N, C-alpha and C positions, 0 to 999 in steps of 0.2 A: 501494500499499500503508500508507495513511495507518494509524497506532497501532504502526509498526512502530519497534520499539527500537532505539536507534542501536550495541548490538552488533549483533541478529543484521542490523543493513544493514549491519556493518559486514562481517558474515562475508558478507552476501549480494552485500558490491562484490568478496570477492577472484576472483573467480568459480568455482576450483572449491569446493564446499560441502559439509556434511555432513547431507543436511537430509531430515527426511521429515513425515507424516501420523499422526495422532493425534485420535481420535476415543473421545467420553465420552456415552456414551447413560443419563438417569433415568428411572426411568419416574414415574410419579404414585405405584405404591405403596414409592417409595423405594429399591429397588433401581436399584445402576449397575452399568452395563459400557463394560469403557475396550479400546481397539485399537487399534491402529499396522503402517502398512503399512511397517515399517522389520523386521530379523529377528531380533530380538532386541529383548525386552519394554521398556520402557519407565517409570521413575518418575514423577509432577513431582505436587504439589496434593490430596497425599493418595491417588492411584492408581495401579494397576498395570493400564497398559498392552498390553492380549500382541498375542505379534507373530503366533500361530499361528493365528491365525480366517476369514482370509485375507478380507478386510473392503478395501473399495477405494471408491472416491470419483469420481463419478463429473467432469469440471469446473463449477466454479462461477459463476454468472452473479448477478450483482450490479450494483447501480445508485445512482447518489447519490440518488432521487429518490424516491416514495414505491411504486414500483412493488414487487413482491417478491422478494425475493432465494430464489434455489430450486437445487437440485442435486440428485440422487443417489447413494445409496449402494448398494454390493451387494454380500453377501457369501454363506460356504457356512454351512449352517443344523450346527450341533454342541449335542451334548446341553450340551457345559463352557459354551458364550453362547448365543448364538441359538438355542431351538431351538421347530421348524416347531408344534409344539403351542402355545405361548404366544403365539405370531401369530397362530395361526385362533382365542385365547382374548379377542382382543384387548386384550391387556396389558401392546404396545407400541405402542397409539392414543393420538397425544398425550402421548407421551416428549420430555423437552427435549433437543436434539442441542445437544454441544458443538465442535468441530472447529479446529489449532492446527498453523503449519506452525513444525514445530520441529527444531531442531542436534542430532543425535542424540548427540551427543559430548557438544554440553554444554547440557542441555534446558532449563537458567533462559534462553538464548533460546529465545522461542518464539510465535508470534503469533497470535493468534486470531482467524480469518477468516471464522469462518462461529458464528450462534447461529439457533434456530427450534425447530423441534419437525418430527415425523413426520407427515407426511399419510398417502397409502395405502400398504398397505405388501401385496405382493405374492410370494409362494414357490408355484415349479414347480423339478422339477430336483434337488433337494434342496438350493438357492440361495433366497434371496431380495432381493427389490430395496424399495427401500424411501426414496418422497417424502419430499426436505426440506422443509419453511417456512419460511421468514424470517421474524422478529421483525412487520414491517410486513403479516403476514398479519391479525394484530388487527383492523391496521386495516379488514376488509371483511365485518366482524359490523355488524349493527345496530343499535342502541343508541337509546333513550328510550324513552319509553311507548306501547302501543297501544292508543288505544281499542275499547271493545271489550265487550260484554257478559260473559264467560267470564270469572275470574278472569287471568292475566296472570305469575299467583306458579307455582315446584316447592313441591309440599307437606312446608310444615319447612323452609323455605330461610329467605336473609334478608328477601325479603322478606314470606313468608307467617310464620312466627315461630311457628310451631304446635310445639311438644315433640310428632314421634311417639314418641319413646320409653318417655309416660307410660302406665300401665294401662288396655286396652279399645284401644288403638290400633298394639301389636302382639303376632306371636305368635314363641316362637323354639318350635322343637320340631325333634324327627329324625324322613327322610324314611320313609315305608310302604311307600309306592308308588309308582313312575315311569316313564311311559314317552317314552323318543324323547327321554329332558331338557327336557320340552317340556310332560306334563301332571302334577301330580302328584296322587295319591290316601290319606284318611284316610279311617280307619271311626272313627265316635263324636264324629268333632269338629263340636259344633252351639253352642259359644261363645259363637259372631259369628250377627248375621243372615245370611242368606246373600246375598252382590252384597256385601257389605261389605267384599271386599279385591277390588272388579274398578276395575280406571285407576291400584290398589296397584302393587307391588314386591316381588318374591319374590330375597332377593339369601342366597347360599351363602357360612356365615359357618367351618366348617372344610370340610377335605379336598382333592383338587390343584384344585378349579375354588371354593375361598376368594377372596371379593374378587368373584365375577363377580354378574350378578343379571341381573331380566327383569324388563320389566312385566307386569299381570294382564291376562289379553283377557277371560279369563270365572271367575267363586267360583258356583259350584251343590254342589248336592245330585242324585246321582247314585242311588237306592236309598237307600240308607244310606249311603251315602261322600261324602265331600267330597270335589270337584272345585276343583282350581286348577289354570287351564291359561294360559298363556303364550305372548304376539304370537311368540316368534321360543324356542328349544333353546338351553340355556345348553351355553356351548361350553366344553363340559369338564366330568370321568367325575365323575359323582353313584351314586349306590347309597343301599339304602338305611341309614339308620341314618345319611344324614349331615344335619348339623345345619343346619338354614334359617331364614330371618326372615321373614316375612308382615308387611307392613306396610300398611294403612285405605289406600283410595284414594280416590279425590276425584275429579268429572266437573268440577268450576272453577261450578260453578253459586252462585248468590248461597245461595240456601234449603238447599245442600249444606251451605255454612260457619259456615252460622246453627246448623242444626239438628247435624250430624251435627260438627262439630267443636267450635262455639263459638267463633268468631273472627270473627265478622263484621265486626268494628273493623280488621281486619289483609286485608279483603277488596279487591286488587290490580286489582278490573272494574267496568265501571261498568251496574249491572244496567238503571237505568235511563233508558237511554241510546235515543233514540229512535228504532222500525222503519225500515226505507227508505221502508215506503210514506208512512208519516208525514211524512218531512220533502220527496217531492215531492208533497205535498197542493199542491193548488189552494184557492182562498180561492170558498165556497158562494153558487148565488143569496139565499138561503135561511137563516138563524137566523143567530146569532149566533156571530161567529171572534173566542172571545175570551183561546184557546190555554191553556183550561183545564186538569185536569186528565188526564192518559191513561191512567190507570186507569179 
């Protein structure tokens, strides 16, 4: 138990202890949830750890090497703590988790025995089960540049540097008509060219589904109606009048970067990369093999 302070170590050495577990979950939208398996609420680090949630954790598996620490947390779903609809909407995906071993008689005696993020989260029968991933999980992500013709940046990120909020590249408007939280229709919406938003993004900016977004599969005209279709439904309630934001789409080609966004200086692909056929070509018996222009 590395990192345990002397006061808690002395308490553990007594044999008879007053210990419990406490967990804090911080979602990406900033909301915090705190739980304990003690029969009374605890308070420390500016958080109130609730005792009425039924949250519990399986045994923690930790290693001294680089393999991923792992555990699971289980609990009951309730409107006052973790709600089923918020799990369905993905609001807890990737949330930060901290866990402590706490002396409930003196909460200053505590030891943080886990820190990581929520991985797979499932729910059934009014309960949920969350896989917890340790900090070393980030070491499994591939890093470095990929040599390919399409751009590897995401439109608007630090590599692309394009300001998607500038006029002509995004539109905020209320929903006129929606089907299955996936297909949106507007009458008289012809400000932008057809396909302008294909491969772009639709984000909900108010209502119960605020903050949720989806990638745009099609942007087309159906009669006099403009139809925006997503790859997957928005996992929240969307009705007529809900405010949404549409962001222009990028197909990662150099021509699109240059002509649609005027951002070719920040293009993160390699448009002149030779094709596979050119790379494996063999010398010819006739003609000069000068390695001239590919165009």
